[in-house]
Full PDB file with SEQRES, HELIX, SHEET, SSBOND, CRYST1, ORIGX, SCALE, CONECT and MASTER records, all heavy atoms in Angstrom:
SEQRES   1 A   40  MET LEU LEU ILE ASP SER SER GLY TRP ILE GLU PHE LEU          
SEQRES   2 A   40  THR ASP GLY PRO ARG ALA GLY GLU TYR ALA LYS TYR LEU          
SEQRES   3 A   40  LYS ASP PRO SER LYS ILE LYS THR PRO THR MET LYS PHE          
SEQRES   4 A   40  TYR                                                          
HELIX    1 AA1 SER A    6  LEU A   13  1                                   8    
HELIX    2 AA2 ALA A   19  ALA A   23  1                                   5    
HELIX    3 AA3 PRO A   29  LYS A   31  5                                   3    
SHEET    1 AA1 2 LEU A   2  LEU A   3  0                                        
SHEET    2 AA1 2 ILE A  32  LYS A  33  1                                        
CRYST1    1.000    1.000    1.000  90.00  90.00  90.00 P 1           1          
ORIGX1      1.000000  0.000000  0.000000        0.00000                         
ORIGX2      0.000000  1.000000  0.000000        0.00000                         
ORIGX3      0.000000  0.000000  1.000000        0.00000                         
SCALE1      1.000000  0.000000  0.000000        0.00000                         
SCALE2      0.000000  1.000000  0.000000        0.00000                         
SCALE3      0.000000  0.000000  1.000000        0.00000                         
ATOM      1  N   MET A   1     -55.858   3.483  19.370  1.00  0.00           N  
ATOM      2  CA  MET A   1     -56.368   2.855  18.183  1.00  0.00           C  
ATOM      3  C   MET A   1     -57.374   3.805  17.525  1.00  0.00           C  
ATOM      4  O   MET A   1     -58.164   4.450  18.192  1.00  0.00           O  
ATOM      5  CB  MET A   1     -57.039   1.536  18.531  1.00  0.00           C  
ATOM      6  CG  MET A   1     -57.675   0.903  17.345  1.00  0.00           C  
ATOM      7  SD  MET A   1     -58.340  -0.760  17.574  1.00  0.00           S  
ATOM      8  CE  MET A   1     -59.405  -0.572  18.952  1.00  0.00           C  
ATOM      9  N   LEU A   2     -57.330   3.847  16.205  1.00  0.00           N  
ATOM     10  CA  LEU A   2     -58.261   4.663  15.411  1.00  0.00           C  
ATOM     11  C   LEU A   2     -59.049   3.757  14.479  1.00  0.00           C  
ATOM     12  O   LEU A   2     -58.495   2.822  13.906  1.00  0.00           O  
ATOM     13  CB  LEU A   2     -57.497   5.671  14.562  1.00  0.00           C  
ATOM     14  CG  LEU A   2     -56.687   6.709  15.308  1.00  0.00           C  
ATOM     15  CD1 LEU A   2     -55.794   7.456  14.345  1.00  0.00           C  
ATOM     16  CD2 LEU A   2     -57.609   7.665  16.011  1.00  0.00           C  
ATOM     17  N   LEU A   3     -60.299   4.046  14.303  1.00  0.00           N  
ATOM     18  CA  LEU A   3     -61.134   3.309  13.367  1.00  0.00           C  
ATOM     19  C   LEU A   3     -61.433   4.236  12.194  1.00  0.00           C  
ATOM     20  O   LEU A   3     -62.090   5.261  12.355  1.00  0.00           O  
ATOM     21  CB  LEU A   3     -62.439   2.870  14.046  1.00  0.00           C  
ATOM     22  CG  LEU A   3     -63.379   2.040  13.214  1.00  0.00           C  
ATOM     23  CD1 LEU A   3     -62.731   0.715  12.829  1.00  0.00           C  
ATOM     24  CD2 LEU A   3     -64.659   1.788  13.989  1.00  0.00           C  
ATOM     25  N   ILE A   4     -60.902   3.894  11.039  1.00  0.00           N  
ATOM     26  CA  ILE A   4     -61.096   4.693   9.820  1.00  0.00           C  
ATOM     27  C   ILE A   4     -61.940   3.869   8.859  1.00  0.00           C  
ATOM     28  O   ILE A   4     -61.531   2.788   8.439  1.00  0.00           O  
ATOM     29  CB  ILE A   4     -59.748   5.042   9.151  1.00  0.00           C  
ATOM     30  CG1 ILE A   4     -58.769   5.674  10.126  1.00  0.00           C  
ATOM     31  CG2 ILE A   4     -59.965   5.901   7.917  1.00  0.00           C  
ATOM     32  CD1 ILE A   4     -59.119   7.062  10.563  1.00  0.00           C  
ATOM     33  N   ASP A   5     -63.109   4.366   8.487  1.00  0.00           N  
ATOM     34  CA  ASP A   5     -63.951   3.611   7.562  1.00  0.00           C  
ATOM     35  C   ASP A   5     -63.548   3.878   6.111  1.00  0.00           C  
ATOM     36  O   ASP A   5     -62.669   4.689   5.830  1.00  0.00           O  
ATOM     37  CB  ASP A   5     -65.432   3.888   7.807  1.00  0.00           C  
ATOM     38  CG  ASP A   5     -65.869   5.284   7.421  1.00  0.00           C  
ATOM     39  OD1 ASP A   5     -65.030   6.062   6.941  1.00  0.00           O  
ATOM     40  OD2 ASP A   5     -67.050   5.590   7.587  1.00  0.00           O  
ATOM     41  N   SER A   6     -64.192   3.195   5.205  1.00  0.00           N  
ATOM     42  CA  SER A   6     -63.808   3.272   3.786  1.00  0.00           C  
ATOM     43  C   SER A   6     -63.949   4.687   3.227  1.00  0.00           C  
ATOM     44  O   SER A   6     -63.151   5.094   2.380  1.00  0.00           O  
ATOM     45  CB  SER A   6     -64.625   2.287   2.955  1.00  0.00           C  
ATOM     46  OG  SER A   6     -66.005   2.543   3.103  1.00  0.00           O  
ATOM     47  N   SER A   7     -64.936   5.445   3.691  1.00  0.00           N  
ATOM     48  CA  SER A   7     -65.087   6.804   3.167  1.00  0.00           C  
ATOM     49  C   SER A   7     -63.885   7.670   3.537  1.00  0.00           C  
ATOM     50  O   SER A   7     -63.475   8.535   2.763  1.00  0.00           O  
ATOM     51  CB  SER A   7     -66.381   7.447   3.667  1.00  0.00           C  
ATOM     52  OG  SER A   7     -66.368   7.573   5.076  1.00  0.00           O  
ATOM     53  N   GLY A   8     -63.301   7.435   4.691  1.00  0.00           N  
ATOM     54  CA  GLY A   8     -62.083   8.161   5.086  1.00  0.00           C  
ATOM     55  C   GLY A   8     -60.908   7.819   4.201  1.00  0.00           C  
ATOM     56  O   GLY A   8     -60.148   8.693   3.780  1.00  0.00           O  
ATOM     57  N   TRP A   9     -60.755   6.539   3.920  1.00  0.00           N  
ATOM     58  CA  TRP A   9     -59.661   6.116   3.037  1.00  0.00           C  
ATOM     59  C   TRP A   9     -59.851   6.663   1.621  1.00  0.00           C  
ATOM     60  O   TRP A   9     -58.899   7.126   0.997  1.00  0.00           O  
ATOM     61  CB  TRP A   9     -59.568   4.590   2.992  1.00  0.00           C  
ATOM     62  CG  TRP A   9     -58.941   4.020   4.213  1.00  0.00           C  
ATOM     63  CD1 TRP A   9     -59.563   3.334   5.212  1.00  0.00           C  
ATOM     64  CD2 TRP A   9     -57.569   4.105   4.579  1.00  0.00           C  
ATOM     65  NE1 TRP A   9     -58.657   2.985   6.171  1.00  0.00           N  
ATOM     66  CE2 TRP A   9     -57.417   3.442   5.810  1.00  0.00           C  
ATOM     67  CE3 TRP A   9     -56.434   4.669   4.003  1.00  0.00           C  
ATOM     68  CZ2 TRP A   9     -56.199   3.330   6.462  1.00  0.00           C  
ATOM     69  CZ3 TRP A   9     -55.220   4.550   4.649  1.00  0.00           C  
ATOM     70  CH2 TRP A   9     -55.115   3.886   5.865  1.00  0.00           C  
ATOM     71  N   ILE A  10     -61.082   6.621   1.122  1.00  0.00           N  
ATOM     72  CA  ILE A  10     -61.347   7.143  -0.226  1.00  0.00           C  
ATOM     73  C   ILE A  10     -61.031   8.630  -0.278  1.00  0.00           C  
ATOM     74  O   ILE A  10     -60.401   9.105  -1.223  1.00  0.00           O  
ATOM     75  CB  ILE A  10     -62.799   6.856  -0.640  1.00  0.00           C  
ATOM     76  CG1 ILE A  10     -62.983   5.359  -0.863  1.00  0.00           C  
ATOM     77  CG2 ILE A  10     -63.185   7.647  -1.880  1.00  0.00           C  
ATOM     78  CD1 ILE A  10     -64.419   4.914  -1.013  1.00  0.00           C  
ATOM     79  N   GLU A  11     -61.450   9.363   0.735  1.00  0.00           N  
ATOM     80  CA  GLU A  11     -61.179  10.800   0.798  1.00  0.00           C  
ATOM     81  C   GLU A  11     -59.675  11.061   0.774  1.00  0.00           C  
ATOM     82  O   GLU A  11     -59.187  11.921   0.043  1.00  0.00           O  
ATOM     83  CB  GLU A  11     -61.796  11.380   2.071  1.00  0.00           C  
ATOM     84  CG  GLU A  11     -61.703  12.862   2.192  1.00  0.00           C  
ATOM     85  CD  GLU A  11     -62.654  13.600   1.276  1.00  0.00           C  
ATOM     86  OE1 GLU A  11     -63.615  13.017   0.767  1.00  0.00           O  
ATOM     87  OE2 GLU A  11     -62.419  14.807   1.068  1.00  0.00           O  
ATOM     88  N   PHE A  12     -58.940  10.308   1.568  1.00  0.00           N  
ATOM     89  CA  PHE A  12     -57.487  10.475   1.668  1.00  0.00           C  
ATOM     90  C   PHE A  12     -56.790  10.078   0.358  1.00  0.00           C  
ATOM     91  O   PHE A  12     -55.966  10.827  -0.165  1.00  0.00           O  
ATOM     92  CB  PHE A  12     -56.949   9.624   2.823  1.00  0.00           C  
ATOM     93  CG  PHE A  12     -55.464   9.625   2.938  1.00  0.00           C  
ATOM     94  CD1 PHE A  12     -54.783  10.747   3.375  1.00  0.00           C  
ATOM     95  CD2 PHE A  12     -54.732   8.500   2.616  1.00  0.00           C  
ATOM     96  CE1 PHE A  12     -53.396  10.749   3.486  1.00  0.00           C  
ATOM     97  CE2 PHE A  12     -53.353   8.479   2.726  1.00  0.00           C  
ATOM     98  CZ  PHE A  12     -52.683   9.615   3.158  1.00  0.00           C  
ATOM     99  N   LEU A  13     -57.128   8.914  -0.171  1.00  0.00           N  
ATOM    100  CA  LEU A  13     -56.433   8.390  -1.360  1.00  0.00           C  
ATOM    101  C   LEU A  13     -56.770   9.147  -2.643  1.00  0.00           C  
ATOM    102  O   LEU A  13     -55.974   9.146  -3.581  1.00  0.00           O  
ATOM    103  CB  LEU A  13     -56.745   6.902  -1.525  1.00  0.00           C  
ATOM    104  CG  LEU A  13     -56.196   6.017  -0.410  1.00  0.00           C  
ATOM    105  CD1 LEU A  13     -56.721   4.593  -0.549  1.00  0.00           C  
ATOM    106  CD2 LEU A  13     -54.677   6.031  -0.386  1.00  0.00           C  
ATOM    107  N   THR A  14     -57.937   9.798  -2.703  1.00  0.00           N  
ATOM    108  CA  THR A  14     -58.295  10.566  -3.900  1.00  0.00           C  
ATOM    109  C   THR A  14     -57.993  12.051  -3.732  1.00  0.00           C  
ATOM    110  O   THR A  14     -58.351  12.843  -4.597  1.00  0.00           O  
ATOM    111  CB  THR A  14     -59.788  10.385  -4.249  1.00  0.00           C  
ATOM    112  OG1 THR A  14     -60.583  10.862  -3.166  1.00  0.00           O  
ATOM    113  CG2 THR A  14     -60.113   8.936  -4.556  1.00  0.00           C  
ATOM    114  N   ASP A  15     -57.351  12.394  -2.625  1.00  0.00           N  
ATOM    115  CA  ASP A  15     -56.991  13.782  -2.331  1.00  0.00           C  
ATOM    116  C   ASP A  15     -58.213  14.696  -2.352  1.00  0.00           C  
ATOM    117  O   ASP A  15     -58.193  15.782  -2.928  1.00  0.00           O  
ATOM    118  CB  ASP A  15     -55.914  14.276  -3.308  1.00  0.00           C  
ATOM    119  CG  ASP A  15     -55.162  15.482  -2.761  1.00  0.00           C  
ATOM    120  OD1 ASP A  15     -55.118  15.645  -1.525  1.00  0.00           O  
ATOM    121  OD2 ASP A  15     -54.642  16.264  -3.564  1.00  0.00           O  
ATOM    122  N   GLY A  16     -59.264  14.212  -1.689  1.00  0.00           N  
ATOM    123  CA  GLY A  16     -60.501  14.986  -1.587  1.00  0.00           C  
ATOM    124  C   GLY A  16     -60.337  16.201  -0.685  1.00  0.00           C  
ATOM    125  O   GLY A  16     -59.269  16.432  -0.105  1.00  0.00           O  
ATOM    126  N   PRO A  17     -61.399  16.980  -0.532  1.00  0.00           N  
ATOM    127  CA  PRO A  17     -61.337  18.214   0.251  1.00  0.00           C  
ATOM    128  C   PRO A  17     -60.918  18.013   1.713  1.00  0.00           C  
ATOM    129  O   PRO A  17     -60.364  18.912   2.329  1.00  0.00           O  
ATOM    130  CB  PRO A  17     -62.758  18.770   0.189  1.00  0.00           C  
ATOM    131  CG  PRO A  17     -63.452  18.029  -0.875  1.00  0.00           C  
ATOM    132  CD  PRO A  17     -62.706  16.767  -1.135  1.00  0.00           C  
ATOM    133  N   ARG A  18     -61.193  16.868   2.280  1.00  0.00           N  
ATOM    134  CA  ARG A  18     -60.826  16.603   3.681  1.00  0.00           C  
ATOM    135  C   ARG A  18     -59.628  15.666   3.817  1.00  0.00           C  
ATOM    136  O   ARG A  18     -59.374  15.126   4.898  1.00  0.00           O  
ATOM    137  CB  ARG A  18     -62.006  16.009   4.428  1.00  0.00           C  
ATOM    138  CG  ARG A  18     -63.128  16.989   4.583  1.00  0.00           C  
ATOM    139  CD  ARG A  18     -64.196  16.420   5.435  1.00  0.00           C  
ATOM    140  NE  ARG A  18     -65.010  17.499   5.952  1.00  0.00           N  
ATOM    141  CZ  ARG A  18     -65.851  17.364   6.928  1.00  0.00           C  
ATOM    142  NH1 ARG A  18     -65.991  16.207   7.514  1.00  0.00           N  
ATOM    143  NH2 ARG A  18     -66.549  18.392   7.344  1.00  0.00           N  
ATOM    144  N   ALA A  19     -58.881  15.466   2.754  1.00  0.00           N  
ATOM    145  CA  ALA A  19     -57.722  14.564   2.786  1.00  0.00           C  
ATOM    146  C   ALA A  19     -56.715  14.985   3.852  1.00  0.00           C  
ATOM    147  O   ALA A  19     -56.151  14.143   4.546  1.00  0.00           O  
ATOM    148  CB  ALA A  19     -57.054  14.512   1.416  1.00  0.00           C  
ATOM    149  N   GLY A  20     -56.510  16.261   4.015  1.00  0.00           N  
ATOM    150  CA  GLY A  20     -55.567  16.758   5.016  1.00  0.00           C  
ATOM    151  C   GLY A  20     -55.995  16.424   6.432  1.00  0.00           C  
ATOM    152  O   GLY A  20     -55.152  16.130   7.285  1.00  0.00           O  
ATOM    153  N   GLU A  21     -57.295  16.451   6.679  1.00  0.00           N  
ATOM    154  CA  GLU A  21     -57.806  16.090   8.005  1.00  0.00           C  
ATOM    155  C   GLU A  21     -57.532  14.617   8.306  1.00  0.00           C  
ATOM    156  O   GLU A  21     -57.150  14.268   9.415  1.00  0.00           O  
ATOM    157  CB  GLU A  21     -59.306  16.369   8.096  1.00  0.00           C  
ATOM    158  CG  GLU A  21     -59.658  17.826   8.099  1.00  0.00           C  
ATOM    159  CD  GLU A  21     -59.112  18.542   9.331  1.00  0.00           C  
ATOM    160  OE1 GLU A  21     -59.231  18.011  10.449  1.00  0.00           O  
ATOM    161  OE2 GLU A  21     -58.565  19.643   9.162  1.00  0.00           O  
ATOM    162  N   TYR A  22     -57.737  13.761   7.322  1.00  0.00           N  
ATOM    163  CA  TYR A  22     -57.473  12.340   7.530  1.00  0.00           C  
ATOM    164  C   TYR A  22     -55.979  12.051   7.604  1.00  0.00           C  
ATOM    165  O   TYR A  22     -55.551  11.177   8.343  1.00  0.00           O  
ATOM    166  CB  TYR A  22     -58.114  11.503   6.420  1.00  0.00           C  
ATOM    167  CG  TYR A  22     -59.597  11.328   6.604  1.00  0.00           C  
ATOM    168  CD1 TYR A  22     -60.505  12.092   5.892  1.00  0.00           C  
ATOM    169  CD2 TYR A  22     -60.092  10.400   7.503  1.00  0.00           C  
ATOM    170  CE1 TYR A  22     -61.866  11.942   6.063  1.00  0.00           C  
ATOM    171  CE2 TYR A  22     -61.453  10.239   7.690  1.00  0.00           C  
ATOM    172  CZ  TYR A  22     -62.330  11.007   6.962  1.00  0.00           C  
ATOM    173  OH  TYR A  22     -63.673  10.857   7.152  1.00  0.00           O  
ATOM    174  N   ALA A  23     -55.191  12.782   6.848  1.00  0.00           N  
ATOM    175  CA  ALA A  23     -53.742  12.539   6.800  1.00  0.00           C  
ATOM    176  C   ALA A  23     -53.099  12.620   8.175  1.00  0.00           C  
ATOM    177  O   ALA A  23     -52.216  11.821   8.499  1.00  0.00           O  
ATOM    178  CB  ALA A  23     -53.076  13.522   5.847  1.00  0.00           C  
ATOM    179  N   LYS A  24     -53.546  13.553   9.007  1.00  0.00           N  
ATOM    180  CA  LYS A  24     -52.924  13.688  10.322  1.00  0.00           C  
ATOM    181  C   LYS A  24     -53.201  12.480  11.214  1.00  0.00           C  
ATOM    182  O   LYS A  24     -52.435  12.188  12.114  1.00  0.00           O  
ATOM    183  CB  LYS A  24     -53.336  14.985  10.997  1.00  0.00           C  
ATOM    184  CG  LYS A  24     -54.789  15.141  11.285  1.00  0.00           C  
ATOM    185  CD  LYS A  24     -55.056  16.530  11.857  1.00  0.00           C  
ATOM    186  CE  LYS A  24     -56.531  16.805  11.979  1.00  0.00           C  
ATOM    187  NZ  LYS A  24     -56.796  18.163  12.402  1.00  0.00           N  
ATOM    188  N   TYR A  25     -54.267  11.734  10.933  1.00  0.00           N  
ATOM    189  CA  TYR A  25     -54.569  10.535  11.709  1.00  0.00           C  
ATOM    190  C   TYR A  25     -53.929   9.274  11.117  1.00  0.00           C  
ATOM    191  O   TYR A  25     -53.831   8.258  11.788  1.00  0.00           O  
ATOM    192  CB  TYR A  25     -56.076  10.323  11.811  1.00  0.00           C  
ATOM    193  CG  TYR A  25     -56.768  11.431  12.542  1.00  0.00           C  
ATOM    194  CD1 TYR A  25     -57.563  12.347  11.868  1.00  0.00           C  
ATOM    195  CD2 TYR A  25     -56.614  11.577  13.914  1.00  0.00           C  
ATOM    196  CE1 TYR A  25     -58.199  13.381  12.540  1.00  0.00           C  
ATOM    197  CE2 TYR A  25     -57.236  12.610  14.597  1.00  0.00           C  
ATOM    198  CZ  TYR A  25     -58.022  13.499  13.905  1.00  0.00           C  
ATOM    199  OH  TYR A  25     -58.638  14.522  14.575  1.00  0.00           O  
ATOM    200  N   LEU A  26     -53.523   9.350   9.869  1.00  0.00           N  
ATOM    201  CA  LEU A  26     -52.983   8.166   9.189  1.00  0.00           C  
ATOM    202  C   LEU A  26     -51.463   8.071   9.247  1.00  0.00           C  
ATOM    203  O   LEU A  26     -50.871   7.270   8.541  1.00  0.00           O  
ATOM    204  CB  LEU A  26     -53.463   8.167   7.729  1.00  0.00           C  
ATOM    205  CG  LEU A  26     -54.981   8.104   7.556  1.00  0.00           C  
ATOM    206  CD1 LEU A  26     -55.352   8.252   6.086  1.00  0.00           C  
ATOM    207  CD2 LEU A  26     -55.527   6.812   8.107  1.00  0.00           C  
ATOM    208  N   LYS A  27     -50.834   8.862  10.083  1.00  0.00           N  
ATOM    209  CA  LYS A  27     -49.374   8.869  10.168  1.00  0.00           C  
ATOM    210  C   LYS A  27     -48.804   7.573  10.744  1.00  0.00           C  
ATOM    211  O   LYS A  27     -47.716   7.169  10.385  1.00  0.00           O  
ATOM    212  CB  LYS A  27     -48.894  10.044  11.021  1.00  0.00           C  
ATOM    213  CG  LYS A  27     -49.117  11.376  10.375  1.00  0.00           C  
ATOM    214  CD  LYS A  27     -48.651  12.497  11.267  1.00  0.00           C  
ATOM    215  CE  LYS A  27     -48.924  13.841  10.618  1.00  0.00           C  
ATOM    216  NZ  LYS A  27     -48.550  14.948  11.488  1.00  0.00           N  
ATOM    217  N   ASP A  28     -49.531   6.925  11.649  1.00  0.00           N  
ATOM    218  CA  ASP A  28     -49.041   5.711  12.295  1.00  0.00           C  
ATOM    219  C   ASP A  28     -49.979   4.541  11.987  1.00  0.00           C  
ATOM    220  O   ASP A  28     -50.942   4.302  12.715  1.00  0.00           O  
ATOM    221  CB  ASP A  28     -48.944   5.924  13.805  1.00  0.00           C  
ATOM    222  CG  ASP A  28     -48.269   4.759  14.510  1.00  0.00           C  
ATOM    223  OD1 ASP A  28     -47.872   3.786  13.842  1.00  0.00           O  
ATOM    224  OD2 ASP A  28     -48.140   4.839  15.749  1.00  0.00           O  
ATOM    225  N   PRO A  29     -49.700   3.805  10.900  1.00  0.00           N  
ATOM    226  CA  PRO A  29     -50.591   2.711  10.478  1.00  0.00           C  
ATOM    227  C   PRO A  29     -50.780   1.619  11.531  1.00  0.00           C  
ATOM    228  O   PRO A  29     -51.782   0.923  11.516  1.00  0.00           O  
ATOM    229  CB  PRO A  29     -49.908   2.137   9.238  1.00  0.00           C  
ATOM    230  CG  PRO A  29     -48.968   3.187   8.779  1.00  0.00           C  
ATOM    231  CD  PRO A  29     -48.585   3.989   9.987  1.00  0.00           C  
ATOM    232  N   SER A  30     -49.853   1.480  12.454  1.00  0.00           N  
ATOM    233  CA  SER A  30     -49.989   0.427  13.469  1.00  0.00           C  
ATOM    234  C   SER A  30     -51.151   0.707  14.429  1.00  0.00           C  
ATOM    235  O   SER A  30     -51.601  -0.196  15.125  1.00  0.00           O  
ATOM    236  CB  SER A  30     -48.692   0.280  14.252  1.00  0.00           C  
ATOM    237  OG  SER A  30     -48.438   1.435  15.034  1.00  0.00           O  
ATOM    238  N   LYS A  31     -51.664   1.934  14.460  1.00  0.00           N  
ATOM    239  CA  LYS A  31     -52.762   2.298  15.346  1.00  0.00           C  
ATOM    240  C   LYS A  31     -54.118   2.336  14.640  1.00  0.00           C  
ATOM    241  O   LYS A  31     -55.116   2.692  15.233  1.00  0.00           O  
ATOM    242  CB  LYS A  31     -52.499   3.664  15.977  1.00  0.00           C  
ATOM    243  CG  LYS A  31     -51.319   3.669  16.908  1.00  0.00           C  
ATOM    244  CD  LYS A  31     -51.150   5.020  17.533  1.00  0.00           C  
ATOM    245  CE  LYS A  31     -49.988   4.999  18.510  1.00  0.00           C  
ATOM    246  NZ  LYS A  31     -49.801   6.290  19.154  1.00  0.00           N  
ATOM    247  N   ILE A  32     -54.156   1.963  13.362  1.00  0.00           N  
ATOM    248  CA  ILE A  32     -55.372   2.097  12.561  1.00  0.00           C  
ATOM    249  C   ILE A  32     -56.049   0.749  12.359  1.00  0.00           C  
ATOM    250  O   ILE A  32     -55.402  -0.248  12.055  1.00  0.00           O  
ATOM    251  CB  ILE A  32     -55.043   2.717  11.189  1.00  0.00           C  
ATOM    252  CG1 ILE A  32     -54.479   4.108  11.379  1.00  0.00           C  
ATOM    253  CG2 ILE A  32     -56.272   2.742  10.302  1.00  0.00           C  
ATOM    254  CD1 ILE A  32     -53.938   4.709  10.121  1.00  0.00           C  
ATOM    255  N   LYS A  33     -57.353   0.748  12.516  1.00  0.00           N  
ATOM    256  CA  LYS A  33     -58.184  -0.405  12.194  1.00  0.00           C  
ATOM    257  C   LYS A  33     -59.196   0.058  11.158  1.00  0.00           C  
ATOM    258  O   LYS A  33     -59.691   1.181  11.203  1.00  0.00           O  
ATOM    259  CB  LYS A  33     -58.931  -0.934  13.422  1.00  0.00           C  
ATOM    260  CG  LYS A  33     -58.036  -1.373  14.543  1.00  0.00           C  
ATOM    261  CD  LYS A  33     -57.299  -2.614  14.172  1.00  0.00           C  
ATOM    262  CE  LYS A  33     -56.435  -3.040  15.351  1.00  0.00           C  
ATOM    263  NZ  LYS A  33     -55.522  -4.070  15.025  1.00  0.00           N  
ATOM    264  N   THR A  34     -59.502  -0.819  10.208  1.00  0.00           N  
ATOM    265  CA  THR A  34     -60.479  -0.502   9.177  1.00  0.00           C  
ATOM    266  C   THR A  34     -61.522  -1.616   9.143  1.00  0.00           C  
ATOM    267  O   THR A  34     -61.154  -2.779   8.979  1.00  0.00           O  
ATOM    268  CB  THR A  34     -59.815  -0.388   7.794  1.00  0.00           C  
ATOM    269  OG1 THR A  34     -58.839   0.657   7.853  1.00  0.00           O  
ATOM    270  CG2 THR A  34     -60.814  -0.045   6.714  1.00  0.00           C  
ATOM    271  N   PRO A  35     -62.802  -1.288   9.313  1.00  0.00           N  
ATOM    272  CA  PRO A  35     -63.829  -2.334   9.261  1.00  0.00           C  
ATOM    273  C   PRO A  35     -63.976  -2.872   7.833  1.00  0.00           C  
ATOM    274  O   PRO A  35     -63.755  -2.153   6.865  1.00  0.00           O  
ATOM    275  CB  PRO A  35     -65.096  -1.613   9.713  1.00  0.00           C  
ATOM    276  CG  PRO A  35     -64.861  -0.182   9.370  1.00  0.00           C  
ATOM    277  CD  PRO A  35     -63.382   0.041   9.506  1.00  0.00           C  
ATOM    278  N   THR A  36     -64.364  -4.124   7.743  1.00  0.00           N  
ATOM    279  CA  THR A  36     -64.579  -4.707   6.427  1.00  0.00           C  
ATOM    280  C   THR A  36     -66.013  -4.527   5.969  1.00  0.00           C  
ATOM    281  O   THR A  36     -66.303  -4.613   4.800  1.00  0.00           O  
ATOM    282  CB  THR A  36     -64.234  -6.199   6.430  1.00  0.00           C  
ATOM    283  OG1 THR A  36     -64.986  -6.844   7.454  1.00  0.00           O  
ATOM    284  CG2 THR A  36     -62.751  -6.403   6.673  1.00  0.00           C  
ATOM    285  N   MET A  37     -66.920  -4.261   6.920  1.00  0.00           N  
ATOM    286  CA  MET A  37     -68.314  -4.093   6.580  1.00  0.00           C  
ATOM    287  C   MET A  37     -68.966  -3.145   7.574  1.00  0.00           C  
ATOM    288  O   MET A  37     -68.675  -3.204   8.760  1.00  0.00           O  
ATOM    289  CB  MET A  37     -69.013  -5.456   6.639  1.00  0.00           C  
ATOM    290  CG  MET A  37     -70.401  -5.456   6.112  1.00  0.00           C  
ATOM    291  SD  MET A  37     -71.156  -7.096   6.177  1.00  0.00           S  
ATOM    292  CE  MET A  37     -70.132  -8.016   5.072  1.00  0.00           C  
ATOM    293  N   LYS A  38     -69.839  -2.284   7.075  1.00  0.00           N  
ATOM    294  CA  LYS A  38     -70.569  -1.368   7.941  1.00  0.00           C  
ATOM    295  C   LYS A  38     -72.044  -1.459   7.620  1.00  0.00           C  
ATOM    296  O   LYS A  38     -72.427  -1.647   6.472  1.00  0.00           O  
ATOM    297  CB  LYS A  38     -70.125   0.069   7.724  1.00  0.00           C  
ATOM    298  CG  LYS A  38     -68.722   0.360   8.104  1.00  0.00           C  
ATOM    299  CD  LYS A  38     -68.407   1.824   8.047  1.00  0.00           C  
ATOM    300  CE  LYS A  38     -69.088   2.541   6.950  1.00  0.00           C  
ATOM    301  NZ  LYS A  38     -68.830   3.968   6.901  1.00  0.00           N  
ATOM    302  N   PHE A  39     -72.862  -1.294   8.628  1.00  0.00           N  
ATOM    303  CA  PHE A  39     -74.308  -1.268   8.453  1.00  0.00           C  
ATOM    304  C   PHE A  39     -74.840   0.033   9.024  1.00  0.00           C  
ATOM    305  O   PHE A  39     -74.427   0.456  10.083  1.00  0.00           O  
ATOM    306  CB  PHE A  39     -74.972  -2.442   9.177  1.00  0.00           C  
ATOM    307  CG  PHE A  39     -74.580  -3.776   8.631  1.00  0.00           C  
ATOM    308  CD1 PHE A  39     -73.577  -4.512   9.226  1.00  0.00           C  
ATOM    309  CD2 PHE A  39     -75.206  -4.273   7.506  1.00  0.00           C  
ATOM    310  CE1 PHE A  39     -73.215  -5.742   8.718  1.00  0.00           C  
ATOM    311  CE2 PHE A  39     -74.848  -5.508   6.997  1.00  0.00           C  
ATOM    312  CZ  PHE A  39     -73.856  -6.238   7.600  1.00  0.00           C  
ATOM    313  N   TYR A  40     -75.762   0.651   8.333  1.00  0.00           N  
ATOM    314  CA  TYR A  40     -76.375   1.894   8.813  1.00  0.00           C  
ATOM    315  C   TYR A  40     -77.813   1.644   9.147  1.00  0.00           C  
ATOM    316  O   TYR A  40     -78.493   0.887   8.616  1.00  0.00           O  
ATOM    317  CB  TYR A  40     -76.292   3.004   7.756  1.00  0.00           C  
ATOM    318  CG  TYR A  40     -74.898   3.518   7.574  1.00  0.00           C  
ATOM    319  CD1 TYR A  40     -74.103   3.057   6.546  1.00  0.00           C  
ATOM    320  CD2 TYR A  40     -74.386   4.472   8.430  1.00  0.00           C  
ATOM    321  CE1 TYR A  40     -72.833   3.537   6.373  1.00  0.00           C  
ATOM    322  CE2 TYR A  40     -73.109   4.958   8.266  1.00  0.00           C  
ATOM    323  CZ  TYR A  40     -72.342   4.496   7.232  1.00  0.00           C  
ATOM    324  OH  TYR A  40     -71.075   4.989   7.069  1.00  0.00           O  
TER     325      TYR A  40                                                      
MASTER        0    0    0    3    2    0    0    6  324    1    0    4          
END                                                                             
């Protein structure tokens, strides 16, 4: 299972500088979890 936060999705979907790094982890959507809320 992988946890991808919203910044990872934004980077990937907007083809940002690190989109390729995220793309290799997003190949199998059944293994991905995305939090709905994060606190820092």
